[in-house]
Each structure stands twice: as structure tokens, then as C-alpha cells.
C-alpha positions in Angstrom: -70.4 -36.3 -76.3 -68.8 -37.5 -73.1 -68.5 -41.3 -73.4 -67.9 -43.2 -70.1 -69.4 -46.7 -70.4 -69.6 -48.7 -67.2 -66.9 -51.2 -68.2 -64.4 -48.7 -69.6 -61.5 -47.2 -67.7 -63.0 -44.6 -65.3 -62.4 -40.9 -65.6 -64.1 -37.9 -64.1 -66.7 -37.2 -66.7 -68.4 -34.6 -64.6 -65.2 -32.5 -64.2 -64.7 -32.4 -68.0 -68.3 -31.4 -68.6 -68.1 -28.7 -65.9 -64.8 -27.4 -67.3 -66.2 -27.1 -70.9 -69.4 -25.4 -69.7 -67.6 -22.9 -67.4 -64.8 -22.3 -69.8 -67.2 -21.4 -72.7 -69.5 -19.2 -70.6 -67.2 -16.1 -70.3 -65.1 -16.8 -73.4 -68.0 -16.6 -75.9 -69.7 -13.6 -74.3 -71.7 -11.9 -77.1 -71.6 -14.9 -79.4 -74.6 -17.2 -79.5 -73.2 -20.7 -78.9 -75.4 -23.5 -77.6 -73.5 -26.3 -75.8 -75.4 -29.5 -75.8 -74.4 -32.9 -74.3 -75.8 -36.3 -75.2 -77.7 -37.8 -72.2 -76.2 -41.1 -73.2 -73.1 -41.5 -75.5 -74.7 -44.0 -78.0 -74.6 -44.1 -81.8 -78.4 -44.0 -82.0 -78.7 -40.9 -79.9 -76.0 -39.2 -81.9 -77.8 -40.0 -85.2 -81.1 -38.8 -83.7 -79.6 -35.4 -82.6 -77.9 -34.9 -86.0 -81.3 -35.4 -87.7 -83.0 -32.8 -85.6 -81.2 -29.6 -86.6 -77.9 -27.8 -87.2 -74.8 -29.0 -85.4 -71.5 -27.3 -86.3 -68.9 -29.0 -84.1 -68.8 -32.6 -82.7 -66.8 -32.7 -79.4 -65.9 -36.1 -78.1 -64.4 -36.8 -74.6 -63.6 -40.4 -73.9 -61.6 -43.5 -74.8 -60.2 -44.7 -78.1 -57.1 -46.0 -79.7 -54.9 -45.6 -82.7 -52.7 -48.0 -84.6 -50.2 -45.8 -86.4 -48.8 -48.5 -88.6 -52.1 -49.7 -89.7 -53.6 -46.2 -90.0 -56.6 -47.4 -88.0 -58.4 -45.9 -85.0 -61.5 -46.4 -83.0 -63.5 -44.5 -80.4 -65.6 -46.0 -77.6 -69.3 -45.4 -77.5 -71.9 -47.0 -75.3 -74.3 -49.8 -76.4 -77.9 -50.3 -75.3 -76.8 -52.1 -72.1 -74.3 -49.4 -71.0 -71.2 -51.4 -72.0 -68.4 -50.3 -74.3 -68.9 -50.4 -78.1 -65.9 -49.6 -80.3 -66.7 -47.5 -83.4 -64.2 -47.3 -86.2 -63.0 -44.0 -87.6 -64.4 -44.6 -91.1 -67.8 -45.5 -89.6 -67.8 -42.4 -87.4 -66.9 -40.3 -90.4 -69.8 -41.7 -92.3 -72.2 -40.6 -89.5 -70.8 -37.1 -89.2 -70.3 -36.2 -92.9 -74.0 -36.9 -93.5 -74.8 -33.8 -91.6 -74.1 -30.8 -93.9 -73.5 -28.1 -91.3 -71.0 -30.1 -89.3 -67.6 -28.7 -90.1 -65.2 -29.7 -87.3 -64.5 -32.3 -84.6 -62.6 -32.1 -81.3 -61.5 -35.5 -80.0 -60.2 -35.4 -76.4 -58.7 -38.7 -75.2 -58.9 -40.0 -71.6 -56.2 -42.6 -72.2 -52.5 -42.3 -71.7 -50.2 -42.3 -74.8 -49.2 -40.1 -77.6 -52.3 -38.8 -79.3 -54.6 -41.8 -78.7 -57.3 -40.5 -81.0 -54.9 -39.1 -83.6 -55.8 -41.7 -86.3 -59.5 -41.0 -85.8 -58.9 -37.3 -86.2 -56.9 -38.0 -89.3 -59.6 -40.2 -90.8 -62.3 -37.6 -90.1 -60.3 -34.9 -91.8 -59.4 -37.1 -94.8 -63.1 -38.1 -95.3 -64.6 -34.7 -95.3 -64.4 -32.6 -92.1 -62.7 -29.2 -92.7 -60.8 -29.4 -89.4 -60.2 -31.8 -86.5 -58.4 -31.3 -83.2 -57.2 -34.2 -81.1 -55.8 -34.0 -77.6 -53.8 -36.4 -75.4 -54.8 -37.0 -71.8 -54.7 -33.7 -69.8 -56.5 -32.2 -66.8 -60.1 -31.2 -67.3 -59.3 -27.6 -66.6 -56.7 -27.6 -69.4 -59.3 -29.0 -71.8 -61.8 -26.3 -70.7 -59.3 -23.5 -71.2 -58.1 -24.7 -74.6 -61.6 -25.4 -75.9 -63.1 -22.1 -74.7 -60.4 -20.1 -76.4 -60.5 -22.2 -79.6 -64.2 -22.1 -80.0 -64.6 -18.4 -79.1 -62.1 -17.4 -81.8 -63.4 -19.9 -84.3 -67.0 -18.6 -84.0 -65.8 -15.0 -84.2 -64.5 -15.5 -87.7 -60.9 -16.3 -87.0 -59.1 -18.8 -89.2 -58.7 -22.3 -87.9 -54.9 -21.8 -87.6 -55.4 -18.6 -85.6 -57.9 -20.1 -83.3 -55.7 -23.1 -82.7 -52.6 -20.9 -82.0 -54.7 -18.6 -79.7 -55.8 -21.6 -77.7 -52.2 -22.8 -77.3 -51.1 -19.4 -76.3 -53.9 -19.3 -73.7 -52.4 -22.4 -72.1 -49.0 -20.8 -71.9 -50.4 -17.6 -70.4 -52.2 -19.7 -67.7 -49.0 -21.7 -66.9 -49.8 -24.8 -68.9 -47.0 -24.5 -71.5 -46.1 -28.2 -71.2 -49.6 -29.2 -72.2 -49.8 -27.2 -75.5 -48.0 -30.0 -77.4 -50.8 -32.4 -76.4 -53.2 -30.8 -78.9 -52.9 -31.3 -82.6 -54.7 -29.8 -85.6 -55.5 -31.5 -88.9 -57.6 -30.4 -91.9 -57.5 -28.7 -95.3 -57.3 -25.0 -95.8 -57.0 -24.3 -92.1 -55.6 -20.8 -93.0 -59.2 -19.7 -93.8 -62.1 -19.0 -91.3 -64.3 -22.1 -90.7 -67.4 -20.0 -90.2 -67.5 -16.8 -92.2 -70.5 -15.3 -90.4 -71.0 -12.1 -88.6 -73.1 -13.6 -85.8 -73.2 -17.4 -85.2 -76.9 -18.3 -84.8 -77.3 -20.8 -82.0 -74.1 -22.5 -83.1 -73.9 -26.0 -81.5 -70.9 -27.5 -79.9 -71.3 -31.3 -79.5 -74.7 -33.0 -79.9 -77.6 -33.3 -77.6 -81.2 -32.2 -77.2 -82.9 -29.8 -79.6 -83.9 -27.3 -76.9 -82.2 -24.5 -78.7 -83.5 -24.4 -82.4 -81.3 -22.3 -84.6 -82.3 -18.9 -85.7 -82.0 -17.8 -89.3 -79.9 -14.7 -90.3 -79.6 -13.9 -94.0 -76.7 -11.8 -95.1 -74.9 -11.3 -98.4 -71.6 -13.2 -98.8 -69.7 -9.9 -99.3 -71.0 -8.3 -96.0 -70.3 -11.5 -94.1 -66.7 -11.7 -95.4 -66.1 -8.0 -94.6 -67.5 -8.3 -91.1 -65.6 -11.5 -90.3 -62.3 -10.0 -91.6 -62.9 -6.8 -89.5 -63.4 -8.9 -86.4 -60.2 -10.8 -87.0 -58.3 -7.6 -87.7 -59.6 -6.1 -84.5 -58.4 -9.1 -82.5 -55.0 -8.9 -84.1 -54.8 -5.1 -83.3 -55.7 -5.8 -79.7 -52.9 -8.5 -79.5 -50.4 -6.0 -80.9 -51.4 -3.4 -78.3 -50.9 -5.9 -75.5 -47.5 -6.9 -76.9 -46.4 -3.3 -77.1 -47.5 -2.6 -73.6 -45.7 -5.7 -72.3 -42.5 -4.6 -73.9 -42.8 -1.2 -72.3 -44.0 -2.5 -68.9 -47.0 -0.2 -69.3 -49.7 -2.0 -67.4 -53.3 -0.7 -67.5 -54.8 -2.1 -64.3 -53.6 -3.7 -61.1 -55.8 -6.8 -60.2 -56.2 -7.0 -56.5 -57.9 -10.2 -55.3 -58.2 -12.9 -52.7 -56.1 -16.0 -53.5 -59.3 -18.0 -53.2 -60.6 -16.2 -56.3 -57.5 -16.7 -58.4 -59.1 -18.8 -61.1 -62.1 -16.4 -61.7 -59.8 -13.4 -61.8 -57.4 -15.0 -64.3 -60.3 -15.6 -66.6 -61.2 -12.0 -66.5 -57.6 -11.0 -67.0 -57.5 -13.1 -70.2 -60.7 -11.4 -71.4 -59.1 -8.0 -70.7 -56.0 -8.9 -72.8 -58.2 -10.0 -75.6 -59.6 -6.5 -75.6 -56.2 -4.7 -75.7 -56.0 -4.1 -71.9 -52.8 -5.2 -70.1 -53.5 -6.3 -66.5 -50.9 -6.7 -63.8 -51.6 -10.1 -62.1 -49.2 -11.3 -59.4 -49.0 -14.9 -60.7 -47.9 -13.6 -64.1 -45.6 -10.8 -63.1 -43.8 -11.7 -59.9 -40.6 -13.7 -60.7 -39.5 -16.5 -58.3 -36.7 -15.8 -56.0 -37.3 -12.0 -55.5 -38.9 -10.1 -52.6 -42.5 -9.9 -53.8 -43.5 -7.1 -51.3 -41.0 -4.6 -52.9 -42.1 -5.5 -56.5 -45.7 -5.2 -55.4 -45.2 -1.8 -53.9 -43.4 -0.7 -57.1 -46.3 -1.7 -59.3 -48.9 -0.2 -57.1 -47.1 3.1 -57.3 -46.9 3.2 -61.1 -50.1 1.6 -62.5 -52.9 4.1 -63.2 -55.9 2.1 -62.0 -56.8 -0.9 -59.9 -59.6 -3.4 -59.9 -60.5 -4.8 -56.4 -62.2 -8.2 -56.8 -64.6 -9.5 -54.1 -66.0 -13.1 -54.3 -67.5 -15.6 -52.0 -64.4 -15.7 -49.8 -64.4 -12.0 -49.2 -61.4 -9.7 -48.9 -58.1 -11.5 -47.9 -55.6 -10.0 -45.4 -52.9 -9.2 -48.0 -55.5 -7.9 -50.3 -56.5 -5.3 -47.6 -52.9 -4.1 -47.4 -52.7 -3.7 -51.1 -56.0 -1.8 -51.0 -54.9 0.7 -48.4 -51.6 1.2 -50.2 -53.3 1.8 -53.5 -55.9 4.0 -51.8 -53.2 6.4 -50.8 -52.0 6.6 -54.4 -55.6 7.0 -55.5 -56.0 10.1 -53.3 -52.8 11.7 -54.5 -53.1 10.8 -58.2 -56.9 10.6 -58.6 -56.5 7.1 -60.0 -59.7 5.0 -60.3 -60.1 2.1 -57.8 -62.9 -0.2 -59.1 -64.7 -2.6 -56.9 -65.6 -5.8 -58.9 -68.1 -8.3 -57.7 -67.4 -11.9 -58.9 -70.1 -14.3 -59.9 -70.1 -16.0 -56.4 -70.2 -12.8 -54.4 -72.9 -12.7 -51.8 -76.1 -10.8 -52.3 -74.9 -8.1 -49.9 -71.1 -8.2 -50.1 -68.9 -6.8 -47.3 -66.9 -4.1 -49.1 -64.1 -2.2 -47.3 -65.5 1.2 -46.1 -63.5 3.3 -48.6 -64.9 1.3 -51.5 -68.6 1.5 -50.6 -69.1 4.9 -52.1 -67.5 3.9 -55.4 -69.5 2.5 -58.4 -68.9 -1.2 -58.7 -68.8 -3.6 -61.6 -71.0 -6.7 -61.0 -70.2 -9.9 -62.8 -73.3 -11.5 -61.3 -75.2 -9.6 -64.0 -75.1 -9.9 -67.8 -76.7 -6.6 -68.6 -75.1 -4.2 -68.8 -72.0 -6.2 -69.9 -69.7 -6.3 -66.9 -66.5 -6.6 -69.0 -67.5 -3.4 -70.9 -68.1 -1.6 -67.6 -64.7 -2.7 -66.2 -62.9 -1.5 -69.3 -64.8 1.8 -69.0 -63.6 2.2 -65.5 -60.0 1.3 -66.4 -59.7 3.5 -69.5 -62.3 6.2 -68.9 -63.8 5.4 -72.3 -67.0 3.5 -72.9 -65.9 0.1 -74.2 -67.6 -1.6 -77.2 -67.7 -5.4 -77.7 -67.2 -4.9 -81.5 
């Protein structure tokens, strides 16, 4: 739910929606999660959606306030005339806890202050929800990044604590360390997984239309617990692999890209790290105040593979120099150089001549999985999502 009544303080609702949608698209690859938004942020429409089928998480973006001393909080919905309507935290809790599959709430404030929706999150956790996350006012891209990492881990069987920590770590990795304190977790038994299921059937984040009816998958509790634990254990093993490689400076792949494609490439870099692959990305590895050309040449000479990203902006001038330098290393060391087409690459991309004969990875396609193919090219071993 994105609540922006006509008489409330304005915020860029479209940017928040886009950030959530784009952030979840790559982060939950292989996990069936339906993201729905209310067409109008009204109490009646929320009740209607909750009555139509399973909803697992309620995600609210909008205005509200907390009175710490009085332990009282409200969120702002929209009434039938499009104006603001304040809803108290206990009343909202009554609406949400009547829906048996709804386990968590994410409340993102669009007001300044220290955790403006904190008292609402506290009330929801006290009155029945297993976990609540509240966030102070931050940029839409930060919300998208945090939410995508949190939900992808949550619906993969990770504990609430692990998902929350992973989301905060994602902010640090992407250069938003100062924003990590803006998000707070509340709930009971957050050390346990919230959804102990092997595959989440049409799991719904937020509330909206019933265009995606949930499928039914029946599994024994023992099998579900084993599979969820195995997925968490695999994620932890990948994280240890990356930490060990970082300590040794043993990068798996050099990410060569146009600066215009930085955001898309960083998302793929995070996905690689989540699969135990350590990428070398200039923004993460070049320290300020040092000659970057020399550091760049040193890395090109030591990393065993490269991924050359091509998006809508084409190949940049510095990217071409990196390409030719790495091509010389490729010839002498037989290292793979992998062309990677980003989602906004043109139908007939202009690839450098020496890349045209090489098999590329195409992120414009979903089948076969482009991330698996990229990992195959980097490691020489067919990758598996499990």
C-alpha cells in the first residue's frame, strides 16, 4: 500500500513503487512472489483484498506519527473523497490480524523524524504479527534495495534476524551504510524462519488485486524444515566463501561496464556474491586518493575471468581500453571474457569485434537463467540455483 492522499505532505509515490518492483525482480529470481499494490490506499479496499485470498506481508509506504510517551501511533490512509484519514495502530492491527496467513508488516515512513511509524510497528508486533520492520525517511532506491534483500531471504527460508541483517549488509555494500540505522526490527521469535516452506506459492507482498491466485503445494513438515534449513545453510556457506576470498584478495571475475550501467551491474554483482562468487567492481575496490589506472591494470592482470556488460548506452571509452587490455591477457592465459547483455540492451547490440564470436549471456531473457549462465562462464561449472 502506497498512501499519498491529496491533502497530505507530497512525496514521490511513483519512485517508491518503481524501486520496490525493480528491486524485487532480480532479487527473488526463482521464488514465486507476487507484488500487488492497492489502486487506492483506503481501509475498505484493504479489507476487500484481505478477504479475497492469501496475503503474507503488508507493506505500507506513507505518512504517520508516533507519540513515544503515550505509546500511541497512527498511519494515514485515504478516505472516499481522496483526503487523509488517520488510522490508529490498534485499529490497523485488528484489520491485519484477522487474516490468518499475514505474518509480517513493513512500514516505511515518508516523514522526517526518528522512526515516525515505530509505535505502529510496536503495536502490530504486540498484537499478533510475528515480525514488523519500520523505516525512517530514506531515498526510494534505499527502500527498494533493503526490501528486495529482506524479502528474498525471508521467502527463501532464512530467519527474520538473518533476513534483516542481510538487508542491512546490502545497504553497506552498496554505499548506504549511514541508512542502515533507519530500519528497525520488532517481533517475537525472530531467530526462527517466518516461512518454513520449500517454495513460496504466489506469496504476496502488500495488498491489491487478486490477479495471482495462490497455488497449493502440500509437503510434510519434516521435509519442509529440512529443505528450508538446507537453503539457509547454503546461503551461509556462500557468504563464508566470499569472506575468505575477500581476505585473500582472490576475485573471481572483473566486471567491465559503462558508467551509465552502474546500477544494473551492481545488482548483478550482489547476486553473484549471494552465490559465492566474488566480483571485482571498481566502485567497491578502488580506494580514494590512489591512481586508479595502475590499480585497474593490476587487477586485470590477476583475475581469471571478465564479464563485459553492454546496455542501452553501449560500450564506454574507458571500457574499451579495459577490454583491449584484458583481451591481451585472455590470449596469453586463455581466460574467459564473457559478453553480458543487460535488460535494456538493443535488439541488435553493437559488440566490439573481438567479442562477437564469443557466446554471450543475455539478461533480457529469463530462460535459460542468465545468472546461472554467467556463473557457468566464470567458473567453468554449470551453476545451480539450489
